[in-house]
Structures are given as structure tokens and as C-alpha cells.
C-alpha positions in Angstrom: -0.2 0.5 0.3 3.1 2.0 0.7 4.5 1.9 -2.3 1.5 1.9 -4.5 1.0 5.4 -2.4 4.3 6.7 -3.0 3.9 5.9 -7.1 1.3 7.8 -7.2 2.6 11.3 -5.0 5.7 10.5 -7.4 2.9 10.3 -10.8 1.4 12.8 -9.8 4.7 15.7 -8.6 6.1 15.0 -11.9 2.9 16.0 -14.0 2.8 18.4 -11.7 5.9 19.9 -12.4 6.1 19.4 -16.3 3.3 21.4 -16.0 4.9 24.5 -15.2 8.3 23.5 -17.2 7.7 21.7 -19.9 10.3 22.8 -22.9 8.4 24.2 -26.2 9.7 22.2 -29.1 8.3 21.7 -32.4 6.9 18.4 -32.7 5.2 18.7 -29.0 1.4 18.6 -28.7 1.2 17.4 -32.1 -0.6 13.7 -33.0 1.8 13.2 -36.5 3.3 10.1 -36.0 5.8 10.2 -39.3 6.7 14.0 -37.8 7.2 12.2 -34.2 9.2 9.4 -35.8 11.6 12.0 -37.9 11.6 13.5 -34.2 12.5 10.6 -31.9 15.1 9.8 -34.7 16.9 12.9 -34.9 17.1 13.0 -31.2 18.4 9.6 -30.7 22.5 10.3 -30.5 22.0 14.3 -30.4 20.3 17.1 -28.3 17.6 19.1 -28.5 19.5 22.6 -29.1 21.0 21.5 -32.3 18.2 19.0 -34.0 15.8 21.3 -33.8 17.5 23.0 -36.8 17.4 19.8 -38.3 14.4 18.5 -37.9 12.6 22.1 -39.3 14.8 21.5 -42.3 14.4 17.9 -42.8 10.6 18.2 -42.7 10.3 21.1 -44.8 12.0 18.4 -47.4 10.6 15.8 -46.4 7.1 16.7 -45.1 5.9 13.1 -45.0 6.0 9.5 -45.8 5.8 9.8 -49.7 8.2 12.3 -50.4 10.8 10.8 -48.2 10.6 7.3 -49.8 10.7 9.0 -53.3 14.1 11.0 -52.7 17.1 9.7 -53.2 19.7 8.5 -50.5 22.1 10.9 -51.0 19.6 13.5 -51.1 18.5 12.2 -47.9 22.3 11.8 -46.5 22.8 15.8 -47.7 19.8 17.0 -45.1 21.2 14.9 -42.7 24.9 16.5 -43.0 26.6 16.9 -40.2 24.4 15.2 -37.4 26.5 12.1 -37.6 25.0 8.4 -37.1 24.5 8.2 -40.5 22.9 4.9 -40.9 19.6 6.7 -39.3 19.2 8.4 -42.1 19.8 5.9 -44.7 17.6 3.4 -41.6 15.0 6.3 -42.5 14.8 6.1 -46.1 14.4 2.4 -46.2 12.4 2.3 -43.8 9.9 5.0 -45.6 10.2 3.3 -49.1 9.1 0.2 -47.2 5.5 2.0 -46.2 2.7 0.2 -48.1 0.7 3.6 -50.0 3.4 6.2 -48.2 1.1 5.5 -45.0 2.5 5.4 -41.3 2.3 2.3 -39.2 -0.6 2.9 -37.1 0.3 -0.3 -34.1 3.1 -0.8 -31.9 3.9 -3.8 -34.1 3.9 -2.2 -37.8 6.2 0.6 -35.8 8.4 -1.7 -34.2 8.5 -3.1 -37.0 10.1 0.2 -39.0 14.1 -0.6 -39.8 15.8 1.4 -37.4 13.1 1.6 -34.7 13.6 -0.2 -31.1 11.3 -0.8 -27.7 11.8 3.0 -27.0 11.3 4.7 -30.3 8.3 2.3 -30.8 6.9 3.7 -27.3 7.5 7.2 -27.5 6.1 7.2 -31.1 2.7 5.3 -30.3 2.4 7.1 -27.0 2.9 11.0 -28.5 1.2 9.8 -32.1 -1.8 7.4 -31.1 -2.3 8.3 -26.9 -1.5 4.1 -26.0 -0.3 3.6 -23.0 3.7 2.2 -23.3 6.4 3.7 -21.2 9.4 5.0 -22.9 12.2 4.2 -20.7 15.4 6.0 -22.3 18.6 7.4 -20.6 16.6 10.5 -18.4 14.2 7.5 -17.1 16.5 5.5 -15.9 18.6 8.6 -14.1 15.3 9.1 -12.3 14.3 5.7 -11.3 17.4 4.8 -10.0 17.8 7.3 -7.8 13.9 8.2 -6.9 13.9 4.3 -6.3 17.3 3.9 -5.0 18.1 0.6 -7.2 21.2 -0.4 -7.7 21.0 -3.0 -10.8 22.9 -2.2 -13.7 21.0 -0.3 -16.7 23.0 -2.6 -19.2 22.2 -5.8 -17.7 19.0 -7.8 -18.4 18.1 -7.7 -16.0 18.0 -3.9 -15.1 16.5 -3.9 -18.3 13.5 -5.4 -17.5 13.9 -4.1 -14.4 13.4 -0.5 -15.4 10.7 -1.2 -18.1 8.1 -2.8 -15.4 8.3 -0.4 -13.7 8.6 2.4 -15.8 5.3 0.9 -17.1 4.0 0.9 -13.9 4.0 3.9 -12.8 2.5 5.7 -16.1 -0.2 7.7 -15.6 -2.2 5.4 -18.7 -4.6 8.4 -19.5 -2.6 10.6 -20.3 0.6 8.6 -21.3 2.3 11.1 -23.6 2.2 13.5 -20.9 4.0 11.4 -18.3 6.2 10.3 -20.4 7.4 13.5 -21.6 7.8 14.6 -18.4 10.1 12.3 -17.2 11.9 12.8 -19.8 12.0 16.8 -19.4 12.7 16.0 -15.7 15.8 14.1 -16.5 17.3 16.7 -18.5 16.1 19.4 -16.6 16.2 19.3 -12.9 17.8 15.2 -12.4 20.7 15.8 -14.8 23.7 13.4 -15.2 25.9 15.8 -13.4 24.9 18.5 -10.3 21.5 18.3 -10.3 19.2 20.3 -8.7 18.3 18.2 -5.6 17.5 21.4 -3.1 15.1 22.7 -5.7 13.7 19.2 -6.5 10.1 18.6 -6.2 10.6 15.2 -5.2 13.5 15.3 -2.9 11.2 14.6 0.1 10.4 10.9 -1.5 13.6 10.4 -3.0 15.9 7.4 -2.2 19.5 9.5 -3.1 18.0 12.9 -2.8 17.5 12.5 1.4 20.9 10.6 1.5 22.9 13.4 -0.6 24.0 10.7 -3.1 22.8 10.8 -6.5 26.4 10.3 -8.6 26.8 6.9 -8.0 23.4 6.2 -9.7 22.1 5.1 -12.1 24.8 2.3 -12.4 26.3 0.6 -15.2 28.0 -2.8 -15.4 30.5 -2.0 -18.7 32.2 0.9 -19.7 32.2 2.2 -23.4 35.8 1.0 -25.0 36.9 3.5 -27.0 39.3 3.0 -29.8 41.8 5.4 -31.9 41.8 5.4 -35.8 44.6 7.2 -37.7 43.0 8.8 -40.7 45.5 10.6 -43.6 43.7 12.7 -45.9 44.9 14.1 -49.3 43.0 16.5 -51.2 43.8 16.2 -54.6 42.6 19.4 -56.4 43.2 20.9 -59.6 42.2 24.9 -60.8 38.9 23.9 -60.6 38.2 20.5 -59.6 38.3 18.1 -57.0 38.7 14.4 -56.0 36.4 12.3 -53.8 35.3 9.2 -53.6 32.0 7.4 -51.6 32.0 5.6 -48.6 30.5 2.0 -48.9 31.4 -0.5 -46.6 29.7 -1.0 -43.4 31.6 1.5 -41.1 31.9 4.8 -39.9 30.0 7.9 -42.2 28.7 4.9 -45.1 26.8 6.4 -47.7 28.6 9.7 -47.2 31.8 11.4 -49.4 35.2 11.8 -48.2 38.6 13.1 -49.8 41.3 10.4 -50.7 42.2 8.8 -47.4 44.9 6.2 -46.0 43.7 5.0 -42.7 47.3 3.5 -40.7 47.6 2.0 -37.2 49.3 5.2 -35.9 49.7 8.7 -37.4 51.9 9.3 -40.3 54.9 11.3 -41.0 55.2 13.2 -43.6 57.6 11.3 -45.0 56.0 8.2 -44.2 53.0 9.6 -46.4 55.8 10.6 -49.3 56.9 7.1 -49.5 53.4 5.1 -48.5 52.4 2.7 -51.3 49.1 3.3 -51.9 49.7 7.6 -52.7 52.6 6.7 -55.2 49.6 4.3 -56.7 47.3 6.6 -57.2 48.9 9.6 -57.8 52.7 8.4 -58.8 55.7 9.8 -57.3 56.3 12.5 -58.9 52.5 14.2 -57.8 53.3 13.5 -54.1 56.5 15.3 -53.9 54.3 18.1 -53.9 52.2 17.0 -51.4 51.5 20.0 -48.3 51.0 19.4 -44.9 47.5 22.2 -43.9 46.6 20.8 -41.1 47.6 17.7 -38.0 46.1 16.5 -35.5 42.7 17.1 -35.8 40.8 15.0 -33.4 37.3 13.8 -33.9 35.3 12.2 -31.1 32.8 9.5 -31.8 30.6 7.6 -29.3 33.7 4.4 -29.8 36.4 6.0 -32.0 38.4 9.1 -31.4 39.2 10.0 -35.3 42.8 11.3 -35.7 43.1 13.6 -38.7 46.2 14.8 -40.5 45.4 16.5 -43.8 47.4 17.5 -47.1 47.1 19.4 -50.3 48.0 18.1 -53.6 47.4 19.9 -56.3 47.3 17.8 -59.4 46.9 19.3 -63.5 44.8 16.6 -64.2 43.2 14.2 -62.7 45.4 11.0 -61.9 44.6 8.0 -64.5 45.1 5.5 -61.4 42.7 7.0 -59.2 39.2 6.6 -61.9 37.4 4.5 -61.1 36.9 4.5 -57.5 36.8 8.6 -57.1 34.9 11.0 -59.0 35.7 14.5 -59.7 33.9 16.9 -59.4 34.0 21.2 -59.5 34.3 22.9 -56.6 31.0 24.6 -57.2 29.0 21.3 -56.9 30.6 20.6 -53.4 27.1 21.6 -51.6 25.5 19.1 -53.3 27.7 16.1 -52.1 27.4 14.9 -48.4 30.6 14.5 -46.2 31.5 14.0 -42.6 31.1 16.9 -40.7 35.3 16.3 -40.2 35.3 16.8 -43.6 33.2 19.8 -43.8 35.0 21.9 -41.1 38.7 21.0 -43.0 36.4 22.3 -46.3 35.1 25.6 -44.7 38.3 26.4 -43.0 40.1 25.8 -46.6 38.1 28.1 -49.2 37.0 30.6 -46.5 41.6 30.8 -45.9 41.7 30.6 -49.5 44.7 28.3 -49.2 44.0 26.7 -53.1 
């Protein structure tokens, strides 16, 4: 009985807090499942502050399932450029093309079956668009529930996932599932933050396990730490007075489907002397051309979730397209660069090169 009262109190306080602190977002208070889907996919690995502008541009160009399905993948990737985790864009495109008659699914099973949609995203879409009483469990929800109830079961364990999923569902206000889900996520993002949470001003402080003990830093508990690996990329911008050589990444690796400059990956950074004797570059452009290679940016660090990219950038002017690079690379005019989607690492380099007129 006491637990039931505590649960009711938690939910009531949370919804009252939400009424006063609700964030105004372009995908809030709508029931269009397509638009909610786009917002949820964008926010999977993106901060809201960054995602809003991307969301607006994306839905302005692709306002419905039919327009997204009809587009080619390269255009979809261009509108995603800079957001990272590009498999999200490929999955969106594939899922749109899988929808019969351009109609978004109206059942949980149908939504869950879409490529790139997991349990959390399916529950979010169905609760926000269709009012289904399905609890979402994301990082904010894990944090709020683990701290409030003092749960030390690791959230990255099978037992933890089952426990938190069941608890989130049990705590839900089934009459207002959309408001409840938005409330607990906003609460975690604004009030019960990962570091420096506002415990002194928290309306749940009196009944919060961790808040009463003044110890929130250990929650939620994780069993496994993410292993981060280092990768070393050397980019060579091979260019003529009017054109640049690029290639599309097609392997199942980071940035699949995006374009890049000629690149050599190595186990450690390549020195300028290493590069001048590298067999791959010699095969591409020949010994005489390699002699003109010039280092312009060194030690650029690009952090991804599981990887740190260490990149060096070189310039290599050529009189004409090297024959050995035909097939793997395409020659594009400089004014066409905006028509191609590049990883943000390459975009930043190109912007710096052209803004400083280094060519």
C-alpha cells in the first residue's frame, strides 16, 4: 500500500512539475506519427538544441512519408549532414520506402517493425501519436527512476532492462501517457541531470532515496564501460584549379554513404615523410606528384561515441585527374561541393580551406 501511494505521489508531482516547466518544441503537442518519428530518430544521438534546426529543415524538404520515400539516398544524406550516426538517415529512408501506400503504421507492432526503430522509439511514437499507454525508457528515465528508488541493478544488464521497463510501465499515468513520458524525460534533462542535479529545488526530494541521502552520483549503475578505440586517418585533398577528387564510402563502417577526400588509414599517425613513400598514394598519383604534397592541418581530433578519429590533412595539386584514381574516385567542380554529403570532419576542413583561400 505504501509503495502504491509513493508511486501515485511520484507521478502526480512529476506531472505538476511538467505543467510548469514543459519545453516548447516543434514536435510537441502534435499527433502526426511521421513528424514524431523524424524527431525521435534525430534525437536518438543528438541534443535537442542542435536537433531543432535539423528537424525543421528535414521536414520542410520531406514533409511526409511519400516525399521521403521518393527522394534518393544521397539527397537524404545531404539533409542529415552534420548530425552524425548516418545509419539513422539510411534507416529512415529505407523505412519510408517500406511503408505501403506511404501510410505510417498505426499499431505498435507495425511501428516496431520499421528499420531503425527499437522498443524505446516505438513506445514514444505510439504514446505521443496514438495515446497508447506505453512507457518510454531512455537515459533520462533510467536516471530518474534509479535515483528516486535507489536501484543499484546495472541498467546495461538484462535484469536491469527488465526491471526498469516494468517499473516505468507501473508508474505511468495510463490516462495521460504522452504527458507522463514527456514529463519524466524533461525532468531528467532539466532537473535530475547527470551531473549537478538541482536536488535542493527538487519537488521529489522528500521521497527520493538518493536525494534524501545526498548521494546521486553513483546512479544509475552501469556494469560495462564503453571501450573507445583510436583510428588514424590521413586525408589528401587532390585537386586541379577547378576540381576536387572525392569518393563515396560504401563499406559497413562509419560514415557509410557519405563522401570523403582520398584517405589512408594507418595504425599510427603518418609523418610527411611516411606519406611521401606510402605505396597507396604512390599508386594513386605517382612519385613526381607525391613530391608536391603539403601538410595543412595536423592532429585534428574528432570524437565519436566509440572511436576517436585522429586526422591529418594534406593538399596535393595536380594538373589533371590521375588515371590510377579513376573508378574509385570522382572529379567534381568546387561549386558542386554543396551537392554532396560529407562527414562533419571533412566539412570543417573544406570550410577552413576555402575561407582562408589556401588553394
